Each structure stands twice: as structure tokens, then as C-alpha cells.
A tleap script that builds the chain and sets N, CA, C and O, in Angstrom:
source leaprc.protein.ff14SB
mol = sequence {
  NMET GLY SER GLU ILE LEU LYS PRO TYR GLN
  GLN GLY ASP LEU ASP SER TYR CYS GLY VAL
  TYR CYS ILE VAL ASN ILE ALA TYR TYR LEU
  ASN ASN ALA MET THR GLU ALA GLN ALA ILE
  LYS LEU PHE TYR ASN LEU MET LYS SER LEU
  HIE LYS LYS HIE ASP VAL VAL GLU ARG ILE
  ASN LEU GLY THR SER SER ALA GLU VAL GLY
  GLY LEU LEU GLU GLN ALA ARG GLU THR PHE
  PRO PHE HIE TYR GLN LYS PRO CTYR
}
set mol.1.N position { 0.819 -1.185 -0.004 }
set mol.1.CA position { 0.009 0.005 -0.005 }
set mol.1.C position { 0.832 1.224 -0.006 }
set mol.1.O position { 0.251 2.306 -0.086 }
set mol.2.N position { 2.138 1.181 0.075 }
set mol.2.CA position { 3.000 2.294 0.197 }
set mol.2.C position { 2.880 3.389 -0.866 }
set mol.2.O position { 2.722 4.558 -0.511 }
set mol.3.N position { 2.949 3.051 -2.151 }
set mol.3.CA position { 2.901 4.086 -3.200 }
set mol.3.C position { 1.590 4.193 -3.919 }
set mol.3.O position { 1.476 4.900 -4.920 }
set mol.4.N position { 0.574 3.478 -3.404 }
set mol.4.CA position { -0.793 3.515 -3.947 }
set mol.4.C position { -1.395 4.884 -3.751 }
set mol.4.O position { -1.296 5.458 -2.666 }
set mol.5.N position { -2.043 5.437 -4.828 }
set mol.5.CA position { -2.746 6.687 -4.633 }
set mol.5.C position { -4.226 6.334 -4.394 }
set mol.5.O position { -4.867 5.668 -5.207 }
set mol.6.N position { -4.721 6.788 -3.289 }
set mol.6.CA position { -6.112 6.495 -2.944 }
set mol.6.C position { -7.082 7.501 -3.648 }
set mol.6.O position { -6.860 8.711 -3.605 }
set mol.7.N position { -8.115 6.996 -4.269 }
set mol.7.CA position { -9.092 7.808 -4.932 }
set mol.7.C position { -10.322 7.978 -3.986 }
set mol.7.O position { -10.820 7.002 -3.425 }
set mol.8.N position { -10.765 9.164 -3.837 }
set mol.8.CA position { -12.002 9.359 -3.004 }
set mol.8.C position { -13.243 8.819 -3.765 }
set mol.8.O position { -13.269 8.753 -4.994 }
set mol.9.N position { -14.228 8.453 -2.998 }
set mol.9.CA position { -15.462 8.002 -3.597 }
set mol.9.C position { -16.197 9.168 -4.223 }
set mol.9.O position { -16.095 10.293 -3.734 }
set mol.10.N position { -16.936 8.925 -5.295 }
set mol.10.CA position { -17.739 9.948 -5.946 }
set mol.10.C position { -19.201 9.564 -5.922 }
set mol.10.O position { -19.535 8.416 -5.629 }
set mol.11.N position { -20.114 10.541 -6.237 }
set mol.11.CA position { -21.466 10.200 -6.238 }
set mol.11.C position { -21.736 9.019 -7.156 }
set mol.11.O position { -21.241 8.958 -8.281 }
set mol.12.N position { -22.521 8.097 -6.660 }
set mol.12.CA position { -22.825 6.936 -7.389 }
set mol.12.C position { -21.950 5.739 -7.074 }
set mol.12.O position { -22.276 4.608 -7.434 }
set mol.13.N position { -20.830 5.994 -6.398 }
set mol.13.CA position { -19.962 4.844 -5.990 }
set mol.13.C position { -20.582 4.058 -4.896 }
set mol.13.O position { -20.390 2.845 -4.811 }
set mol.14.N position { -21.344 4.735 -4.030 }
set mol.14.CA position { -21.875 4.107 -2.847 }
set mol.14.C position { -23.408 4.098 -2.800 }
set mol.14.O position { -24.000 3.469 -1.923 }
set mol.15.N position { -24.029 4.777 -3.715 }
set mol.15.CA position { -25.481 4.780 -3.720 }
set mol.15.C position { -26.006 4.532 -5.125 }
set mol.15.O position { -25.225 4.419 -6.070 }
set mol.16.N position { -27.276 4.449 -5.265 }
set mol.16.CA position { -27.908 4.179 -6.608 }
set mol.16.C position { -28.891 5.262 -6.997 }
set mol.16.O position { -29.986 4.976 -7.482 }
set mol.17.N position { -28.509 6.467 -6.791 }
set mol.17.CA position { -29.441 7.596 -7.075 }
set mol.17.C position { -29.159 8.196 -8.466 }
set mol.17.O position { -29.472 9.362 -8.704 }
set mol.18.N position { -28.584 7.427 -9.364 }
set mol.18.CA position { -28.253 7.953 -10.707 }
set mol.18.C position { -29.509 8.390 -11.415 }
set mol.18.O position { -29.461 9.333 -12.204 }
set mol.19.N position { -30.679 7.720 -11.158 }
set mol.19.CA position { -31.900 8.115 -11.838 }
set mol.19.C position { -32.350 9.506 -11.452 }
set mol.19.O position { -32.834 10.266 -12.291 }
set mol.20.N position { -32.191 9.836 -10.191 }
set mol.20.CA position { -32.580 11.169 -9.676 }
set mol.20.C position { -31.617 12.234 -10.295 }
set mol.20.O position { -32.057 13.286 -10.760 }
set mol.21.N position { -30.305 11.926 -10.284 }
set mol.21.CA position { -29.366 12.827 -10.889 }
set mol.21.C position { -29.620 13.005 -12.380 }
set mol.21.O position { -29.478 14.109 -12.907 }
set mol.22.N position { -29.991 11.940 -13.052 }
set mol.22.CA position { -30.310 12.030 -14.459 }
set mol.22.C position { -31.467 12.967 -14.737 }
set mol.22.O position { -31.432 13.712 -15.717 }
set mol.23.N position { -32.465 12.947 -13.921 }
set mol.23.CA position { -33.654 13.808 -14.152 }
set mol.23.C position { -33.258 15.234 -13.868 }
set mol.23.O position { -33.666 16.125 -14.612 }
set mol.24.N position { -32.495 15.500 -12.844 }
set mol.24.CA position { -32.062 16.892 -12.556 }
set mol.24.C position { -31.181 17.396 -13.714 }
set mol.24.O position { -31.290 18.550 -14.129 }
set mol.25.N position { -30.328 16.537 -14.215 }
set mol.25.CA position { -29.473 16.934 -15.352 }
set mol.25.C position { -30.234 17.173 -16.608 }
set mol.25.O position { -29.891 18.068 -17.380 }
set mol.26.N position { -31.313 16.359 -16.850 }
set mol.26.CA position { -32.130 16.574 -18.011 }
set mol.26.C position { -32.857 17.943 -17.894 }
set mol.26.O position { -32.886 18.717 -18.851 }
set mol.27.N position { -33.420 18.216 -16.747 }
set mol.27.CA position { -34.099 19.508 -16.542 }
set mol.27.C position { -33.123 20.661 -16.674 }
set mol.27.O position { -33.472 21.701 -17.233 }
set mol.28.N position { -31.894 20.496 -16.166 }
set mol.28.CA position { -30.906 21.544 -16.228 }
set mol.28.C position { -30.476 21.757 -17.659 }
set mol.28.O position { -30.375 22.900 -18.105 }
set mol.29.N position { -30.215 20.673 -18.402 }
set mol.29.CA position { -29.767 20.754 -19.807 }
set mol.29.C position { -30.810 21.420 -20.661 }
set mol.29.O position { -30.493 22.269 -21.494 }
set mol.30.N position { -32.051 21.041 -20.459 }
set mol.30.CA position { -33.160 21.556 -21.338 }
set mol.30.C position { -33.696 22.902 -20.920 }
set mol.30.O position { -34.405 23.545 -21.694 }
set mol.31.N position { -33.384 23.345 -19.734 }
set mol.31.CA position { -33.791 24.665 -19.210 }
set mol.31.C position { -32.535 25.406 -18.759 }
set mol.31.O position { -32.212 25.485 -17.574 }
set mol.32.N position { -31.856 25.936 -19.747 }
set mol.32.CA position { -30.512 26.525 -19.436 }
set mol.32.C position { -30.618 27.744 -18.542 }
set mol.32.O position { -29.595 28.305 -18.149 }
set mol.33.N position { -31.846 28.176 -18.206 }
set mol.33.CA position { -31.969 29.249 -17.261 }
set mol.33.C position { -32.090 28.749 -15.801 }
set mol.33.O position { -32.213 29.550 -14.875 }
set mol.34.N position { -32.053 27.435 -15.616 }
set mol.34.CA position { -32.157 26.863 -14.277 }
set mol.34.C position { -30.940 27.255 -13.452 }
set mol.34.O position { -29.802 27.097 -13.892 }
set mol.35.N position { -31.190 27.768 -12.255 }
set mol.35.CA position { -30.117 28.133 -11.379 }
set mol.35.C position { -29.674 26.926 -10.547 }
set mol.35.O position { -30.343 25.894 -10.491 }
set mol.36.N position { -28.526 27.103 -9.909 }
set mol.36.CA position { -28.059 26.022 -9.015 }
set mol.36.C position { -29.045 25.863 -7.888 }
set mol.36.O position { -29.308 24.731 -7.484 }
set mol.37.N position { -29.610 26.936 -7.351 }
set mol.37.CA position { -30.609 26.814 -6.232 }
set mol.37.C position { -31.811 26.072 -6.742 }
set mol.37.O position { -32.371 25.282 -5.981 }
set mol.38.N position { -32.267 26.259 -7.986 }
set mol.38.CA position { -33.393 25.552 -8.502 }
set mol.38.C position { -33.067 24.062 -8.656 }
set mol.38.O position { -33.916 23.211 -8.390 }
set mol.39.N position { -31.844 23.747 -9.082 }
set mol.39.CA position { -31.452 22.330 -9.283 }
set mol.39.C position { -31.423 21.649 -7.926 }
set mol.39.O position { -31.864 20.506 -7.798 }
set mol.40.N position { -30.918 22.323 -6.926 }
set mol.40.CA position { -30.840 21.771 -5.574 }
set mol.40.C position { -32.279 21.514 -5.082 }
set mol.40.O position { -32.559 20.455 -4.519 }
set mol.41.N position { -33.166 22.457 -5.290 }
set mol.41.CA position { -34.574 22.335 -4.836 }
set mol.41.C position { -35.276 21.178 -5.559 }
set mol.41.O position { -36.027 20.411 -4.956 }
set mol.42.N position { -35.004 21.071 -6.892 }
set mol.42.CA position { -35.597 19.911 -7.620 }
set mol.42.C position { -35.055 18.605 -7.127 }
set mol.42.O position { -35.807 17.651 -6.931 }
set mol.43.N position { -33.737 18.544 -6.920 }
set mol.43.CA position { -33.177 17.280 -6.313 }
set mol.43.C position { -33.805 16.921 -4.978 }
set mol.43.O position { -34.178 15.772 -4.742 }
set mol.44.N position { -33.920 17.923 -4.102 }
set mol.44.CA position { -34.539 17.726 -2.814 }
set mol.44.C position { -35.913 17.256 -2.939 }
set mol.44.O position { -36.297 16.318 -2.241 }
set mol.45.N position { -36.703 17.849 -3.793 }
set mol.45.CA position { -38.126 17.464 -3.934 }
set mol.45.C position { -38.298 16.103 -4.552 }
set mol.45.O position { -39.209 15.369 -4.169 }
set mol.46.N position { -37.435 15.732 -5.517 }
set mol.46.CA position { -37.470 14.405 -6.054 }
set mol.46.C position { -37.106 13.354 -5.024 }
set mol.46.O position { -37.788 12.335 -4.922 }
set mol.47.N position { -36.057 13.575 -4.263 }
set mol.47.CA position { -35.677 12.662 -3.220 }
set mol.47.C position { -36.734 12.512 -2.155 }
set mol.47.O position { -37.001 11.409 -1.679 }
set mol.48.N position { -37.360 13.671 -1.766 }
set mol.48.CA position { -38.435 13.583 -0.739 }
set mol.48.C position { -39.604 12.751 -1.245 }
set mol.48.O position { -40.155 11.930 -0.512 }
set mol.49.N position { -39.982 12.970 -2.513 }
set mol.49.CA position { -41.077 12.239 -3.122 }
set mol.49.C position { -40.739 10.728 -3.180 }
set mol.49.O position { -41.570 9.890 -2.830 }
set mol.50.N position { -39.568 10.410 -3.606 }
set mol.50.CA position { -39.133 9.012 -3.730 }
set mol.50.C position { -39.158 8.364 -2.415 }
set mol.50.O position { -39.574 7.207 -2.347 }
set mol.51.N position { -38.745 8.998 -1.326 }
set mol.51.CA position { -38.677 8.375 -0.055 }
set mol.51.C position { -39.975 8.363 0.689 }
set mol.51.O position { -40.104 7.649 1.684 }
set mol.52.N position { -40.965 9.144 0.236 }
set mol.52.CA position { -42.322 9.024 0.815 }
set mol.52.C position { -42.963 7.724 0.417 }
set mol.52.O position { -43.754 7.151 1.166 }
set mol.53.N position { -42.619 7.255 -0.776 }
set mol.53.CA position { -43.228 6.050 -1.314 }
set mol.53.C position { -42.376 4.747 -1.180 }
set mol.53.O position { -42.892 3.634 -1.290 }
set mol.54.N position { -41.125 4.927 -0.952 }
set mol.54.CA position { -40.212 3.741 -0.966 }
set mol.54.C position { -39.192 3.859 0.165 }
set mol.54.O position { -38.819 4.950 0.597 }
set mol.55.N position { -38.774 2.718 0.609 }
set mol.55.CA position { -37.801 2.597 1.717 }
set mol.55.C position { -36.448 3.202 1.248 }
set mol.55.O position { -35.959 2.881 0.165 }
set mol.56.N position { -35.871 4.067 2.075 }
set mol.56.CA position { -34.584 4.707 1.781 }
set mol.56.C position { -33.481 3.696 1.488 }
set mol.56.O position { -32.785 3.768 0.475 }
set mol.57.N position { -33.353 2.771 2.397 }
set mol.57.CA position { -32.241 1.774 2.279 }
set mol.57.C position { -32.403 0.955 0.976 }
set mol.57.O position { -31.416 0.694 0.289 }
set mol.58.N position { -33.637 0.554 0.641 }
set mol.58.CA position { -33.843 -0.219 -0.578 }
set mol.58.C position { -33.454 0.617 -1.818 }
set mol.58.O position { -32.846 0.093 -2.751 }
set mol.59.N position { -33.804 1.910 -1.821 }
set mol.59.CA position { -33.468 2.797 -2.959 }
set mol.59.C position { -31.933 2.989 -3.025 }
set mol.59.O position { -31.365 3.033 -4.117 }
set mol.60.N position { -31.308 3.094 -1.937 }
set mol.60.CA position { -29.870 3.261 -1.960 }
set mol.60.C position { -29.211 1.967 -2.557 }
set mol.60.O position { -28.314 2.071 -3.393 }
set mol.61.N position { -29.641 0.804 -2.144 }
set mol.61.CA position { -29.054 -0.434 -2.583 }
set mol.61.C position { -29.490 -0.867 -3.982 }
set mol.61.O position { -28.681 -1.372 -4.761 }
set mol.62.N position { -30.793 -0.664 -4.302 }
set mol.62.CA position { -31.335 -1.210 -5.526 }
set mol.62.C position { -31.523 -0.192 -6.623 }
set mol.62.O position { -31.676 -0.557 -7.789 }
set mol.63.N position { -31.515 1.124 -6.259 }
set mol.63.CA position { -31.778 2.176 -7.220 }
set mol.63.C position { -33.255 2.304 -7.511 }
set mol.63.O position { -34.101 1.757 -6.804 }
set mol.64.N position { -33.545 3.044 -8.574 }
set mol.64.CA position { -34.965 3.298 -8.940 }
set mol.64.C position { -35.358 2.479 -10.106 }
set mol.64.O position { -34.550 2.247 -11.005 }
set mol.65.N position { -36.593 2.024 -10.125 }
set mol.65.CA position { -37.117 1.258 -11.230 }
set mol.65.C position { -37.531 2.274 -12.392 }
set mol.65.O position { -37.644 3.482 -12.182 }
set mol.66.N position { -37.735 1.707 -13.574 }
set mol.66.CA position { -38.184 2.578 -14.677 }
set mol.66.C position { -39.486 3.249 -14.359 }
set mol.66.O position { -39.654 4.414 -14.722 }
set mol.67.N position { -40.450 2.579 -13.686 }
set mol.67.CA position { -41.686 3.182 -13.315 }
set mol.67.C position { -41.460 4.346 -12.333 }
set mol.67.O position { -42.090 5.397 -12.456 }
set mol.68.N position { -40.564 4.150 -11.367 }
set mol.68.CA position { -40.255 5.275 -10.419 }
set mol.68.C position { -39.600 6.414 -11.129 }
set mol.68.O position { -39.915 7.566 -10.832 }
set mol.69.N position { -38.698 6.160 -12.059 }
set mol.69.CA position { -38.081 7.233 -12.862 }
set mol.69.C position { -39.148 7.934 -13.650 }
set mol.69.O position { -39.124 9.161 -13.746 }
set mol.70.N position { -40.089 7.208 -14.222 }
set mol.70.CA position { -41.154 7.811 -14.995 }
set mol.70.C position { -41.977 8.770 -14.138 }
set mol.70.O position { -42.321 9.865 -14.584 }
set mol.71.N position { -42.292 8.359 -12.910 }
set mol.71.CA position { -43.048 9.232 -11.954 }
set mol.71.C position { -42.257 10.464 -11.630 }
set mol.71.O position { -42.806 11.566 -11.602 }
set mol.72.N position { -40.927 10.294 -11.373 }
set mol.72.CA position { -40.132 11.426 -11.047 }
set mol.72.C position { -39.945 12.378 -12.243 }
set mol.72.O position { -39.831 13.589 -12.055 }
set mol.73.N position { -39.913 11.846 -13.441 }
set mol.73.CA position { -39.863 12.647 -14.617 }
set mol.73.C position { -41.153 13.573 -14.727 }
set mol.73.O position { -41.091 14.764 -15.030 }
set mol.74.N position { -42.236 12.937 -14.468 }
set mol.74.CA position { -43.522 13.684 -14.493 }
set mol.74.C position { -43.492 14.789 -13.424 }
set mol.74.O position { -43.952 15.902 -13.680 }
set mol.75.N position { -42.966 14.497 -12.253 }
set mol.75.CA position { -42.908 15.508 -11.170 }
set mol.75.C position { -42.039 16.657 -11.579 }
set mol.75.O position { -42.368 17.820 -11.346 }
set mol.76.N position { -40.892 16.316 -12.210 }
set mol.76.CA position { -39.927 17.405 -12.610 }
set mol.76.C position { -40.532 18.273 -13.703 }
set mol.76.O position { -40.298 19.481 -13.748 }
set mol.77.N position { -41.331 17.637 -14.605 }
set mol.77.CA position { -41.961 18.426 -15.686 }
set mol.77.C position { -42.983 19.451 -15.120 }
set mol.77.O position { -43.313 20.418 -15.806 }
set mol.78.N position { -43.450 19.267 -13.967 }
set mol.78.CA position { -44.442 20.224 -13.391 }
set mol.78.C position { -43.745 21.607 -13.179 }
set mol.78.O position { -44.369 22.662 -13.294 }
set mol.79.N position { -42.431 21.546 -12.867 }
set mol.79.CA position { -41.717 22.785 -12.611 }
set mol.79.C position { -40.918 23.250 -13.821 }
set mol.79.O position { -40.851 24.440 -14.131 }
set mol.80.N position { -40.307 22.264 -14.502 }
set mol.80.CA position { -39.426 22.560 -15.676 }
set mol.80.C position { -39.922 21.724 -16.838 }
set mol.80.O position { -39.467 20.599 -17.041 }
set mol.81.N position { -40.904 22.301 -17.640 }
set mol.81.CA position { -41.558 21.545 -18.722 }
set mol.81.C position { -40.520 21.063 -19.751 }
set mol.81.O position { -39.668 21.835 -20.192 }
set mol.82.N position { -40.599 19.834 -20.110 }
set mol.82.CA position { -39.850 19.249 -21.212 }
set mol.82.C position { -40.594 18.103 -21.758 }
set mol.82.O position { -41.502 17.590 -21.103 }
set mol.83.N position { -40.246 17.657 -22.966 }
set mol.83.CA position { -40.995 16.575 -23.606 }
set mol.83.C position { -39.992 15.367 -23.661 }
set mol.83.O position { -38.793 15.555 -23.868 }
set mol.84.N position { -40.499 14.198 -23.480 }
set mol.84.CA position { -39.733 12.951 -23.611 }
set mol.84.C position { -40.666 11.865 -24.060 }
set mol.84.O position { -41.883 11.983 -23.919 }
set mol.85.N position { -40.104 10.803 -24.601 }
set mol.85.CA position { -40.866 9.598 -24.985 }
set mol.85.C position { -40.089 8.388 -24.527 }
set mol.85.O position { -38.862 8.401 -24.436 }
set mol.86.N position { -40.824 7.367 -24.248 }
set mol.86.CA position { -40.214 6.081 -23.826 }
set mol.86.C position { -39.573 5.379 -25.015 }
set mol.86.O position { -40.096 5.537 -26.118 }
set mol.87.N position { -38.506 4.631 -24.894 }
set mol.87.CA position { -37.808 4.418 -23.637 }
set mol.87.C position { -36.954 5.674 -23.290 }
set mol.87.O position { -36.396 6.347 -24.157 }
set mol.88.N position { -36.896 5.930 -21.989 }
set mol.88.CA position { -36.141 7.075 -21.573 }
set mol.88.C position { -34.797 6.583 -21.196 }
set mol.88.O position { -33.940 7.372 -20.797 }
savepdb mol mol.pdb
quit
């Protein structure tokens, strides 16, 4: 272990919230006027909604299903309108 360079963990290394980040990034990309504060608020609201319906530990370990991602997409569209079609 002497000369090994340790790499810090990054988002996604220890959790399975890539679906939530994907939705925030879609909204950000398609609404270039979105501020960082709005992105944080959207992330918070999506996470809050996800955890109201599903166990936190299960979502961390298993990630989100395509149905859950679809529901979160619809929620994000309420604030930041965009069009999509399946498969997403």
C-alpha cells in the first residue's frame, strides 16, 4: 500500500441515485436558465417524493425502477416543462 494513490469515492460509487441525478441533469440541460438553487430544490423534492413512497435503504441499494423514474420525470416536468418519450 506504500505508493498507492487513494481515490475518493464519488456520487454513485456508494449509492444508486443515478436516476434522480439524471432527471435533474435533463431539466438543467433543457432549461438553461435553471439556477443552482433551483437544481438543488428539484433534487430535494425528487428525493423527498421518492422516499415518501419507498424505503430509503432499498433505494440506496437497488436504485430506482423505470416506473419510479417515470413518476419522477412527471414530477420534474411540473416545474421545468420538457418533452420525452419512452424508452427514456
